[in-house]
C-alpha positions as CSV (number, residue, x, y, z in Angstrom):
1,M,55.2,-11.1,10.5
2,V,51.7,-10.2,9.8
3,A,50.4,-12.9,12.1
4,G,52.8,-12.0,14.9
5,A,51.8,-8.3,14.7
6,E,47.8,-9.3,14.7
7,R,48.7,-11.5,17.7
8,V,50.4,-8.4,19.6
9,A,47.1,-6.3,18.5
10,A,44.8,-8.9,19.8
11,G,46.7,-9.2,23.2
12,L,46.8,-5.4,23.6
13,A,43.2,-5.2,22.7
14,G,42.5,-7.6,25.6
15,L,44.6,-5.4,28.1
16,G,42.2,-2.4,27.1
17,C,45.0,-0.4,25.0
18,A,43.3,2.6,24.2
19,R,43.2,4.2,20.7
20,G,46.5,6.8,20.8
21,E,47.8,4.9,23.8
22,R,51.6,4.8,24.0
23,V,53.1,1.4,24.7
24,G,56.9,0.9,25.5
25,L,58.8,-1.5,23.6
26,V,62.1,-3.0,24.9
27,F,63.7,-5.2,22.4
28,G,66.8,-5.7,20.6
29,T,66.6,-5.3,16.7
30,G,65.1,-8.2,15.1
31,R,61.5,-10.1,14.3
32,E,60.1,-9.4,17.5
33,L,60.6,-5.6,17.6
34,I,58.8,-5.4,14.2
35,E,56.0,-7.6,14.9
36,A,55.6,-5.7,18.5
37,F,55.9,-2.0,16.4
38,F,53.3,-3.2,14.2
39,G,51.0,-4.7,16.4
40,V,50.9,-1.5,18.5
41,S,49.9,0.1,15.3
42,L,47.3,-2.3,14.2
43,A,45.7,-1.8,17.9
44,A,45.8,2.0,17.0
45,G,48.4,2.6,19.7
46,I,51.5,4.5,19.5
47,P,54.8,2.4,19.9
48,A,57.7,4.2,22.0
49,C,60.8,2.1,21.2
50,L,63.1,2.3,23.9
51,P,66.8,0.6,24.0
52,P,67.3,-2.8,25.7
53,P,69.9,-3.3,28.3
54,P,73.4,-3.3,26.7
55,R,74.5,-6.1,29.2
56,L,73.3,-7.9,32.4
57,S,75.4,-5.9,34.5
58,G,73.8,-2.5,35.7
59,L,70.4,-3.6,35.4
60,E,69.5,-1.7,38.4
61,S,70.5,1.5,36.5
62,F,69.1,0.4,33.3
63,G,65.6,0.1,35.1
64,R,65.6,3.6,36.5
65,R,66.6,5.1,33.0
66,T,63.9,3.0,31.5
67,D,61.4,4.2,33.9
68,A,62.2,7.8,33.4
69,M,61.6,7.1,29.6
70,L,58.5,5.5,30.0
71,A,57.0,8.2,32.2
72,A,58.5,10.8,29.6
73,A,56.7,8.9,26.8
74,G,53.6,8.2,29.2
75,A,53.5,5.0,28.4
76,R,51.1,2.8,30.5
77,L,51.9,-0.8,28.6
78,V,55.3,-2.1,28.1
79,L,56.2,-4.9,25.8
80,T,59.5,-7.1,25.9
81,D,60.9,-10.3,25.1
82,A,61.6,-13.2,27.4
83,R,65.3,-12.1,28.2
């Protein structure tokens, strides 16, 4: 998991993630969430965990809710899995 978190931190640095910058995390529970959370922390960012969509139907309303949560959190970057 440490190597995964370090990869996330390096990727964020490459994207210009600034110290104290909020980064949205949209993952289910699991290894990817943990690696992303600690990767953001290693990059001196602030992880903002958001819920993943509960199902594939209703993705449009999920997108609107997620946009609102990201705006409220002040997140410029968002990490998620391939799903």
